[in-house]
DRENPADO-600377 format. One record per atom (N, C-alpha, C, O): residue number from 1; atom name; x, y, z. Coordinates in steps of 0.05 Angstrom, whole numbers. Atoms other than C-alpha are relative to their C-alpha. Example, Ala and Ser with C-alpha at 12.3 -4.5 7.8 and 13.67 -1.06 7.14 Angstrom:
{r 1, N, {18, -24, 0}}
{r 1, CA, {246, -90, 156}}
{r 1, C, {18, 24, 0}}
{r 1, O, {39, 24, 13}}
{r 2, N, {-16, -24, -1}}
{r 2, CA, {273, -21, 143}}
{r 2, C, {-15, 22, 14}}
{r 2, O, {-5, 44, 18}}
This chain:
{r 1, N, {4, -26, 20}}
{r 1, CA, {433, 1266, 870}}
{r 1, C, {-21, 3, -17}}
{r 1, O, {-18, -15, -33}}
{r 2, N, {21, 1, 2}}
{r 2, CA, {370, 1281, 845}}
{r 2, C, {0, 24, -37}}
{r 2, O, {20, 28, -51}}
{r 3, N, {-7, -2, 36}}
{r 3, CA, {353, 1316, 768}}
{r 3, C, {-10, 33, 8}}
{r 3, O, {-25, 38, 27}}
{r 4, N, {19, -32, -13}}
{r 4, CA, {335, 1403, 769}}
{r 4, C, {-11, 3, -33}}
{r 4, O, {0, -2, -54}}
{r 5, N, {-1, -14, 31}}
{r 5, CA, {297, 1432, 711}}
{r 5, C, {-3, 29, -4}}
{r 5, O, {-20, 45, 5}}
{r 6, N, {-21, -38, 2}}
{r 6, CA, {333, 1501, 692}}
{r 6, C, {-28, 15, -28}}
{r 6, O, {-47, 3, -38}}
{r 7, N, {18, -23, -3}}
{r 7, CA, {294, 1559, 664}}
{r 7, C, {-7, -11, -30}}
{r 7, O, {-30, -8, -35}}
{r 8, N, {12, 8, 26}}
{r 8, CA, {288, 1528, 590}}
{r 8, C, {-28, -15, 5}}
{r 8, O, {-44, -16, -14}}
{r 9, N, {32, 17, -10}}
{r 9, CA, {224, 1489, 624}}
{r 9, C, {-27, 16, -26}}
{r 9, O, {-26, 41, -25}}
{r 10, N, {26, -9, 12}}
{r 10, CA, {158, 1506, 572}}
{r 10, C, {-26, -18, 12}}
{r 10, O, {-48, -19, 1}}
{r 11, N, {16, 2, -17}}
{r 11, CA, {122, 1474, 623}}
{r 11, C, {-23, -23, -16}}
{r 11, O, {-45, -25, -7}}
{r 12, N, {15, 24, 16}}
{r 12, CA, {93, 1414, 569}}
{r 12, C, {-19, -14, 13}}
{r 12, O, {-42, -21, 7}}
{r 13, N, {9, 32, -20}}
{r 13, CA, {83, 1362, 626}}
{r 13, C, {6, -22, -15}}
{r 13, O, {-5, -43, -9}}
{r 14, N, {-8, 31, 9}}
{r 14, CA, {111, 1309, 585}}
{r 14, C, {19, -17, 28}}
{r 14, O, {18, -41, 34}}
{r 15, N, {-6, 14, -25}}
{r 15, CA, {149, 1296, 648}}
{r 15, C, {-5, -6, 25}}
{r 15, O, {8, -12, 45}}
{r 16, N, {21, 4, -32}}
{r 16, CA, {100, 1290, 699}}
{r 16, C, {-4, -33, -2}}
{r 16, O, {3, -53, 12}}
{r 17, N, {6, 38, 6}}
{r 17, CA, {76, 1223, 671}}
{r 17, C, {26, -29, 10}}
{r 17, O, {27, -50, 23}}
{r 18, N, {-21, 14, -10}}
{r 18, CA, {141, 1201, 669}}
{r 18, C, {18, -4, 25}}
{r 18, O, {37, -19, 26}}
{r 19, N, {-16, 7, -19}}
{r 19, CA, {165, 1206, 734}}
{r 19, C, {-13, -21, 22}}
{r 19, O, {-36, -17, 30}}
{r 20, N, {11, 30, -14}}
{r 20, CA, {152, 1140, 775}}
{r 20, C, {-11, 5, 35}}
{r 20, O, {-30, -7, 45}}
{r 21, N, {11, -14, -20}}
{r 21, CA, {149, 1178, 843}}
{r 21, C, {-12, 23, 0}}
{r 21, O, {-2, 37, 17}}
{r 22, N, {16, -25, -1}}
{r 22, CA, {106, 1235, 835}}
{r 22, C, {18, 22, 1}}
{r 22, O, {9, 45, -1}}
{r 23, N, {-11, -36, -12}}
{r 23, CA, {172, 1285, 853}}
{r 23, C, {0, 30, -17}}
{r 23, O, {11, 50, -8}}
{r 24, N, {-1, -19, 14}}
{r 24, CA, {157, 1332, 790}}
{r 24, C, {-41, 13, 14}}
{r 24, O, {-63, 3, 18}}
{r 25, N, {24, -8, -6}}
{r 25, CA, {110, 1391, 814}}
{r 25, C, {-10, 29, -16}}
{r 25, O, {-5, 52, -9}}
{r 26, N, {13, -25, 12}}
{r 26, CA, {74, 1438, 767}}
{r 26, C, {7, 30, 1}}
{r 26, O, {18, 37, 22}}
{r 27, N, {0, -32, 1}}
{r 27, CA, {78, 1516, 752}}
{r 27, C, {14, 20, -21}}
{r 27, O, {23, 6, -39}}
{r 28, N, {-11, -24, 31}}
{r 28, CA, {105, 1572, 699}}
{r 28, C, {21, -26, -13}}
{r 28, O, {19, -36, -35}}
{r 29, N, {-22, 11, -1}}
{r 29, CA, {172, 1526, 714}}
{r 29, C, {-7, -19, 15}}
{r 29, O, {-10, -17, 39}}
{r 30, N, {-5, 26, -14}}
{r 30, CA, {166, 1450, 725}}
{r 30, C, {24, 2, 35}}
{r 30, O, {44, 17, 34}}
{r 31, N, {-18, -1, -14}}
{r 31, CA, {204, 1442, 793}}
{r 31, C, {-3, -23, 10}}
{r 31, O, {-28, -28, 12}}
{r 32, N, {-11, 25, -9}}
{r 32, CA, {231, 1368, 822}}
{r 32, C, {9, -1, 26}}
{r 32, O, {33, 4, 32}}
{r 33, N, {8, 16, -34}}
{r 33, CA, {219, 1347, 893}}
{r 33, C, {39, -10, 3}}
{r 33, O, {47, -29, -11}}
{r 34, N, {-29, 20, 1}}
{r 34, CA, {305, 1330, 913}}
{r 34, C, {0, -21, 20}}
{r 34, O, {17, -39, 21}}
{r 35, N, {8, 19, -25}}
{r 35, CA, {280, 1292, 972}}
{r 35, C, {-20, -13, -13}}
{r 35, O, {-29, -21, 8}}
{r 36, N, {19, 22, 9}}
{r 36, CA, {231, 1250, 939}}
{r 36, C, {14, -8, -36}}
{r 36, O, {6, -31, -44}}
{r 37, N, {-13, 15, 19}}
{r 37, CA, {275, 1243, 865}}
{r 37, C, {23, -24, -4}}
{r 37, O, {45, -15, -9}}
{r 38, N, {-8, 29, 2}}
{r 38, CA, {306, 1174, 859}}
{r 38, C, {26, 4, -27}}
{r 38, O, {43, -14, -32}}
{r 39, N, {-30, 6, 20}}
{r 39, CA, {361, 1201, 796}}
{r 39, C, {-11, -28, -24}}
{r 39, O, {7, -38, -38}}
{r 40, N, {-2, 14, 22}}
{r 40, CA, {326, 1150, 747}}
{r 40, C, {3, 13, -20}}
{r 40, O, {16, 3, -38}}
{r 41, N, {-8, -23, 33}}
{r 41, CA, {327, 1209, 691}}
{r 41, C, {-22, -12, -19}}
{r 41, O, {-17, -3, -42}}
{r 42, N, {29, 1, 14}}
{r 42, CA, {262, 1185, 658}}
{r 42, C, {-17, 27, -11}}
{r 42, O, {-33, 29, -29}}
{r 43, N, {20, -24, 2}}
{r 43, CA, {236, 1253, 662}}
{r 43, C, {20, 17, -31}}
{r 43, O, {13, 23, -54}}
{r 44, N, {-21, -7, 17}}
{r 44, CA, {303, 1277, 629}}
{r 44, C, {-7, -17, -30}}
{r 44, O, {-15, -2, -48}}
{r 45, N, {7, 0, 15}}
{r 45, CA, {289, 1233, 578}}
{r 45, C, {-12, 6, -25}}
{r 45, O, {-3, 7, -48}}
{r 46, N, {19, -14, 18}}
{r 46, CA, {231, 1258, 549}}
{r 46, C, {-4, 24, 0}}
{r 46, O, {-26, 32, -8}}
{r 47, N, {13, -36, 0}}
{r 47, CA, {227, 1332, 554}}
{r 47, C, {13, 4, -26}}
{r 47, O, {34, -8, -30}}
{r 48, N, {-3, -14, 26}}
{r 48, CA, {234, 1365, 483}}
{r 48, C, {13, 26, 0}}
{r 48, O, {13, 38, -21}}
{r 49, N, {-11, -5, -5}}
{r 49, CA, {271, 1407, 510}}
{r 49, C, {29, 16, 11}}
{r 49, O, {42, 37, 11}}
{r 50, N, {-26, 11, -8}}
{r 50, CA, {326, 1385, 538}}
{r 50, C, {5, 15, 34}}
{r 50, O, {26, 11, 46}}
{r 51, N, {8, -13, -23}}
{r 51, CA, {303, 1427, 605}}
{r 51, C, {1, -12, 37}}
{r 51, O, {-9, -5, 58}}
{r 52, N, {6, 17, -28}}
{r 52, CA, {319, 1371, 660}}
{r 52, C, {35, -18, -9}}
{r 52, O, {42, -32, -28}}
{r 53, N, {-27, 4, 3}}
{r 53, CA, {399, 1361, 680}}
{r 53, C, {-2, -15, 21}}
{r 53, O, {-24, -17, 33}}
{r 54, N, {-4, 14, -23}}
{r 54, CA, {431, 1317, 736}}
{r 54, C, {10, 37, 16}}
{r 54, O, {15, 57, 4}}
{r 55, N, {1, -18, -18}}
{r 55, CA, {439, 1368, 792}}
{r 55, C, {33, -5, 5}}
{r 55, O, {45, 8, 22}}
């Protein structure tokens, strides 16, 4: 089960550096590729606005 980024995302970039498998893509709202995500939760742990949740 992958993590997803919701509309609360502020595109701050803190999650990108934490992802060990480069599953996060930049944009107005960042996106996590569910095929690449390993469900480690590192991105959710560092998100300052709690915009990342388990799917």
